[in-house]
C-alpha positions as CSV (number, residue, x, y, z in Angstrom):
1,M,12.8,-114.7,-116.3
2,T,9.4,-116.1,-116.8
3,H,8.1,-119.4,-115.4
4,Q,5.8,-121.8,-117.1
5,F,3.1,-123.0,-114.8
6,C,1.2,-126.2,-115.4
7,S,-2.2,-127.0,-114.1
8,V,-3.1,-130.6,-113.2
9,V,-6.7,-131.7,-112.6
10,V,-7.0,-134.1,-109.8
11,P,-10.2,-136.2,-110.0
12,N,-12.0,-136.7,-106.8
13,T,-15.5,-137.6,-105.5
14,F,-16.6,-133.9,-105.2
15,S,-18.6,-132.2,-107.8
16,R,-15.8,-129.8,-108.6
17,A,-12.3,-130.9,-109.5
18,K,-9.4,-129.4,-107.7
19,Y,-6.6,-127.7,-109.6
20,I,-3.0,-128.1,-108.4
21,R,-0.6,-125.4,-109.6
22,S,3.0,-126.5,-110.1
23,S,5.9,-124.1,-110.0
24,Q,7.8,-126.4,-112.4
25,P,6.8,-127.6,-115.9
26,L,5.8,-131.2,-116.2
27,S,8.5,-133.5,-117.5
28,P,7.9,-135.1,-120.9
29,L,7.4,-138.5,-119.3
30,M,4.7,-137.1,-117.0
31,K,3.1,-135.3,-119.9
32,S,2.9,-138.5,-121.9
33,F,1.5,-140.3,-118.9
34,C,-1.2,-137.6,-118.3
35,N,-2.1,-137.7,-122.0
36,A,-2.4,-141.5,-121.9
37,M,-4.7,-141.4,-118.8
38,Y,-6.8,-138.6,-120.4
39,R,-7.2,-140.7,-123.6
40,Q,-8.4,-143.7,-121.5
41,V,-10.9,-141.5,-119.7
42,R,-12.3,-140.2,-123.0
43,I,-12.6,-143.8,-124.3
44,Q,-14.6,-144.8,-121.3
45,L,-16.7,-141.7,-121.6
46,H,-17.6,-142.6,-125.2
47,L,-18.3,-146.2,-124.3
48,K,-20.6,-145.3,-121.4
49,R,-22.4,-142.6,-123.4
50,G,-22.8,-145.0,-126.4
51,R,-24.3,-147.7,-124.1
52,I,-26.8,-145.2,-122.7
53,L,-27.8,-144.0,-126.2
54,Y,-28.2,-147.6,-127.3
55,H,-30.6,-148.3,-124.4
56,L,-32.5,-145.1,-125.3
57,G,-32.9,-146.4,-128.8
58,L,-30.7,-143.8,-130.5
59,L,-28.6,-146.2,-132.5
60,D,-27.0,-143.6,-134.9
61,A,-25.8,-141.5,-132.0
62,A,-24.5,-144.6,-130.2
63,I,-22.6,-145.7,-133.2
64,N,-20.9,-142.3,-133.4
65,D,-19.8,-142.5,-129.8
66,F,-18.4,-146.0,-130.3
67,R,-16.6,-144.8,-133.4
68,C,-15.1,-142.0,-131.4
69,A,-13.8,-144.6,-129.0
70,L,-12.3,-146.5,-131.8
71,R,-10.6,-143.4,-133.2
72,L,-8.9,-143.0,-129.8
73,N,-7.8,-146.6,-129.7
74,W,-8.3,-148.6,-132.9
75,R,-7.7,-151.9,-131.1
76,H,-10.5,-151.5,-128.6
77,E,-12.5,-154.7,-128.9
78,E,-15.4,-153.7,-126.8
79,A,-16.1,-150.6,-129.0
80,A,-15.8,-152.8,-132.2
81,S,-18.2,-155.4,-130.8
82,W,-20.7,-152.7,-129.9
83,I,-20.6,-151.3,-133.4
84,D,-21.2,-154.8,-134.8
85,R,-24.1,-155.1,-132.4
86,M,-25.6,-151.8,-133.6
87,A,-25.2,-152.7,-137.2
88,Q,-27.0,-156.0,-136.6
89,E,-29.7,-154.2,-134.6
90,K,-30.3,-151.6,-137.4
91,K,-30.5,-154.4,-140.0
92,N,-33.0,-156.3,-137.9
93,R,-35.1,-153.1,-137.4
94,R,-35.1,-152.5,-141.2
95,L,-36.1,-156.1,-141.8
96,G,-38.8,-155.8,-139.1
97,D,-40.1,-152.5,-140.6
98,A,-40.2,-154.1,-144.1
99,G,-42.0,-157.1,-142.6
100,D,-44.6,-154.9,-140.9
101,Q,-45.2,-153.0,-144.2
102,N,-45.6,-156.3,-146.1
103,A,-48.0,-157.6,-143.4
104,A,-50.0,-154.4,-143.6
105,A,-50.2,-154.7,-147.4
106,D,-51.4,-158.3,-147.0
107,V,-54.1,-157.2,-144.6
108,T,-55.3,-154.5,-146.9
109,T,-55.4,-156.8,-149.9
110,F,-57.3,-159.4,-147.8
111,L,-59.9,-156.8,-146.7
112,F,-60.6,-155.5,-150.2
């Protein structure tokens, strides 16, 4: 008779996570709870990483992280608002770049 063993990762403040080995398999309710908690952790990871990338100026990478958060929970309002903010920022940057190019063209025509 073989036994199925399940490993559970217990988060703590140490740099390494501790593994607890169980002699009995997890119940379906416990598995669904663990999956739900893991999903929430992944959503928070993508949100935090997206905010960091936004502040670094990497808008495309930030949008990808916020979209990953939305794939995990399509009703997540914060991720959706960040994506809207990124789209507006990219639009403003494109308009600003176009304005800078037009201003440079005006200066060159003025000089010559």
